[in-house]
C-alpha positions, 0 to 999 in steps of 0.5 A: 500500499505504502508502495502504490501511494508512495510521493512519487506516484502522487506526484505523477497523479498530480502531475498529469491532472494538471498538464491534461486539463487544458485539453480536457477544458478544449474538449469539453467546448465541443458540448457547449451551446453555440453564440451568434458569432460562431454560427456566423463563422460555421456558415461563413468560414468552417467548410474553408478550414476543413477544405484547405486542412484536409488538402494540406493534409493530403498534398503533404502525406504524398509528397513527404512519402516520395521524397523521405521512402525514396531517399531512405531506399537510396541511402540504405540500400545502394552506394553512390557518388556522395552517398555518405553526404546525403546519408546526413545532408538530407536530415538538415531542412530538419534545422530550418522551421517551416515559417522561416522557410516560407519566409525565404521561399516568398521572398525569393519566389513570389511576384516582386521576389528576388529570383522572379526578379532576375529571371524576369529581367534576364528573359527580358519578359513581364509577369504576364508574358510567362507561366508563373507559379504563386508560391504565396498560395496553399499548393505552394505551402504544401510544397515548403512544409513537404521540404522541411518535413520529409525528414520524419519519413526520411529517418523513420524509414531509414531506421526500419530499413537498417533493422531488415535483414538482407535475407529477405532481399536475397530470397527475392532474388531467388525468384529472378526478381529485378530491382524493380520487383523486389522495391515493389512486391518486398521493401514496399510492403515491408515499409510501410508501418514506417511510411505511415508512422512518418507521414502521420507525424509530417502531416499532424506537423502541418495541420498544426502549422500557424506562421507558414499558413498566416504569411501565405494567407491560407485558411486553416483552423490554426489561422481561425483560431488566431482570427477568432482570438485576436479579430473577434475577441472571441475565447469561446469560438476560438476554443470551439475551433480549437476542439474540433481540430483536436479532434480530428488530430486525435482521430489521426492518430487512431487511425494510424494506430489502427493500421499499424495493429492490423499491418504486422511485418516480421524482421528476420530474428535470429537470422538478420545480417546487415544489407549489403549495398549495392554500388550504382554506375552510369546513368543509376548513379547520375539519378540516385545523386539527382533524387537526394541532391533536389530535396537537400538542395530545396530544403536546405542549400537554397533557402541557407544560401539566400538567408546568409546573403539577406542576413549580411546586408540586413545584421547591422541595422537588426543586432542592437541592445534590444536584440541581445535582450531578445536573444537572451530571453529566447536562451534562457526561456529555452534552457529553463523549460527544457530544464524542466521538462526534463526533470518532470519526464524523468519523474514519470518514467521513474515511476512507471520503473518503481512501481510496475503497475498499469496505472503508472504506466496509464499516467505516462501515456495520458501526458504524451498525448500532449504532443499530439495537440497542435501549439495553438490548442495547447495555448487556448487550452491554457488560458481557459484553464488558467482563467478559471484558476485566476477567478478561483484564487480571486474569489477565494483569496480576494487576490489580484495575482493573474496567471495567465500571460505570464512566463509561468503560462508559456512554460506550462505550455512547453511542459503540456506540449513536449513532455512526449519527447523527454518520456520517450528519450527516457523510455528508451534508456531505462529499456537498456538498464536490466532489472537485475540492477533494482534487484541488487539495490533492494539487496543491499537495502539501498534507498529508493532516492540513493538507488536513483541517484548513485545507479540510474542517473549515471546511465541515464545521462546520455537519454537526459542530455539528449531529451534536453537538446531536443526540447531545447531546439523545440521551444526555440522554434515553437511559434504558436503558442509562444505567440498566444501565451507569451507576456506583454512586450516579451519576444523570441526570436520566432515571433520577431521573425514573424512580426518582421514579415508582417510588417513586410521586411523580409530581408530583416526577418532574416537575423532572427532567422538566422540565429534559430537556424545556427542554434538549431545546427549546433544543437543537432550537432551535440545531438549526433555526438552524444548519440555516437558515445550512447 
């Protein structure tokens, strides 16, 4: 009894209730009566929100699947010119947030963009005389997000293929199947769970995006939430839209898990042997290089070169004392949030390890659901939750203390949104520690606290570092949640980049954008080094 209701478990229960409260409040808005504003919104804009969101989901799903799987397939099964470079280079688009990619491509390829103007001047043509693809469209948004999000599919498929045995491919070759037939009949079917898992993550990111959609003028659920909140001043309407989007995302997760359960592909087990990569030559070598170079070039190299050029001509104007304060606020917010979230995640996972019961595991799974909720939805839920707390505190204690609109609200939002990432890292770390360690500690009557500090903490330092770095990057990049919850006049690099673009200062927005990307690259490099040590 004492073990079941230990301080560790009580803390986990309390934190689970606290972290899940915003999502519960948002969900309850589905059952609250409609206002006149909501009826008007439903009749005029709701269909557009639904259609555009579905269109974006389908477009991003198709493109990320094509790019991610094809590049993972080539780099996993073949060697060709620069294949070792592409092994890592294809991950680099992850370092560029979708909204920054949108700002860069808009500045290059819109009607007055630098590249568009250069091409027209070179050809001696006007815009009416050429076929022009409007990058500032919903199709442009789909392309840009796919270029940033395809690494989800690439990484998961590459990891999956690396654990598949060469014996499967060798068996297929005994039937005199060509490379194309092996791809179609063997590799694609066994890779389906990995493709779907990666596509699901990419689609969830796309449907939750605000920066790209706001800049390109595309109406989706997330932009609708901002309009209802800031434009109409209606918390209820914003919450209703948020509840629909949250339900929509949860259904997507359920469908993904159902298909994963029903489609199980088993590996070779003890007969596993690594895949012997085939060396490509001639035309096939060139085709493989082009297939990998195009997404790398469009997803990282081209926008990074343009960003460097804009940075070089604008940094002196933007970097001043106020900007350094902004940088300091962003870094301290990210460092503090990452440290707190890492500690909380460790508490949850250690509770599962100590108590080893179903209820502890359920608590962890409930908390992890927060990552599937878009940032804007989390923010609206937290504002509603803190409004209730504010009223409760005022009524009970006659106090004027307000939680909403403080850094506390922002950090709490990050906890709700990103705890799952840190928990996954620690779960992976704990699986590598034999349970005999726990038994040995009990044999020598070592207390729970000493066991944690002396045994588990040293063994989990790599997992803790990885969790910290990933959360740090996510907080630096986060836009909609920060925009809604931040205190007055409290900006981050992401918010400043968006504000500058909204003021038509695209070149100037390269400065905060560059800092975000460089911080991301440094963080990813540290993470890669840590993974090599593990």
